[in-house]
C-alpha positions, 0 to 999 in steps of 0.5 A: 252945629257948625262945620268948619271950612277946612272940613268941608274942603277935605270932604269935597276933595276926598269925594271928588278925587275918589269919583274921578279916579276910575274914569281916568283909569279907563282914559289912561288905558285908552290913550296909552298912558301906561306904566309897563313893568320894569325900570325902578317900579316893581309892578308886575302888570301894566299900570295906568298913569294919570291918577294925578289928574284926579288928585289935582281936580279934587284939590283945586275944586276943594280949595276954591270952595274953601276960599269962598266959604270963609265962615263955618257952615251951620246946620240948623235943625228944627221940628220940621226940617234940617237946613244948611246955612252957608255964608259966602264971603270970597277972599283972596290970598296972595300966597295961595295964588302963588302955590296954585299957579306954580303947582299947576305949571308942574302938574301940566309938565307932569301930564306931558311926562306921563303921556309923551315923556319929558327929558329929565333936564327939561323937567328939572328946569320946569321944577326950578321955574315952578318953585321960583313962582312962589317968590314974587307972591311973597312966599320966601324963607326970610329966616331960619331959627337956631336949633339950640338958642332959638335965635332968628337967623336972617337969610337975606338974599339967600332966602329965595335960593333956599326956598327954590331948593327946598321946594324942588327937593320935596318935589323930587323926594315925593317922586322918588318914593312913588315906587310901591302901591299906595306909598306916596299917596299915604305918606302925603296924607300923613305929612299933610295931616301933620302940617294941618295940625301944626298950622292949627297950633299957630291958628294959620287958617290958610295953611290948614285949608291947603293941608286939608284939601291935600289930605282929602285928595290923597285919601280919595286917591289912596282907595284906588292906589293901595296894594294891589293898585289899579292906577298910579298917580304918575309924575303929574300927581307925585310932583304936584303933591310934593309941590303942595307940601313944599308950598305949605311948609314955606308958608308956615316958615314965612309966618312963624318966628317960633324956634325950630320952625324948620324942624317941623316940616322936616319931621313931617316929611321925614320919610321922603327926605331921608330916602332922598338924602340916602339916595344922593349919598349912596349914588355919590359914594358909588360915583353914579349920577344922582338921577340914575335910578337904583334899588336902594330906596327904603321900600326896595330895602324892605321888599328885599328883606322879604316884606310884602308890598302891603307890609312895606307900605304900612311900616313906612306909614308907621314911621311917617306917623312917628315922625309926624308925632315928633313934629307935633311935640316940637311945635307945642313944647319948650325948646329943651323938651324939643331938643330931647325929642329930636335926639330920641328921633335921631337915635331911632333913625340911626339904629333903624338905618343901621339895621336896614343896611342903609349906612353900608358902603356897598353900592345898591344894585343899579337898574338897567339904563334903558328905561321900560317902555311907556306902553 
């Protein structure tokens, strides 16, 4: 029996993240890294932050192990005993190094924000710098594919700019949806699973390992973060998770010349992307600053309709999984069938948005401009 490296990595990430989260919860309380009720969060009691440290530690440890275990682990059973044979053959990958470096920079900035607070403008500049780190490591979007003809559209010098915008957008999208217990970690696990399966279709082993590590760490944290949550991931976790998802999708775009290559990560990450897009349009229509929080996000709309936190999260899990299946269909079928699938998904998205009132011109209720105290 053989166990592939990606599965070993996923299990390590899950177990380690799950084990580290409780002591980090106590540590966060001790140093005062607490999310008080108020602001855009809906928690009714003080909630410790710094769950992102457990996610980061589980992910990085699992990734380092996977980069050494480049061959499957063999379980050999004899009459006397069960033995494990591990072949060590370390490998390096320039893209993985870039993703890890940029994610670490953003993770450290997130810790500072969780503990001391970080100016939004400074945080945005750090996000731009972290996204730009991918470029010298060879991870840039060299082309896009035309959705109707499948023709390759070279981006030239604009590829670097597109990469930075794409990664920063996903970082903030993941941060925006981290407003209900278990939502960001669960959707991250679903999106990473989708990216893992689409990478498997292309036999992209490196992307599979990265996605598997994120699935494991997200699920390990979700056990403590699902409603009623005992800890939240904080900006250190949400920005890190968003960056890894962005890095994996850029790596997939870099390696794939398949038609509709951009559509796959868009569908895999549809829930945070759609939520962020509606937030931008909503605030633009109401002439409010884009960075100003409000109660117009998808989870707020569902809560305002009378759903509980668990019902809201499970419904958005289902929506995310639906889009994930759409991404898998697009990745594995011909162009005509892909366009039909995308049309169906777009129609369902439009109907759902209309029923939830997301297309109404009435501006969402604005939150108080004074942020809630951090402790």
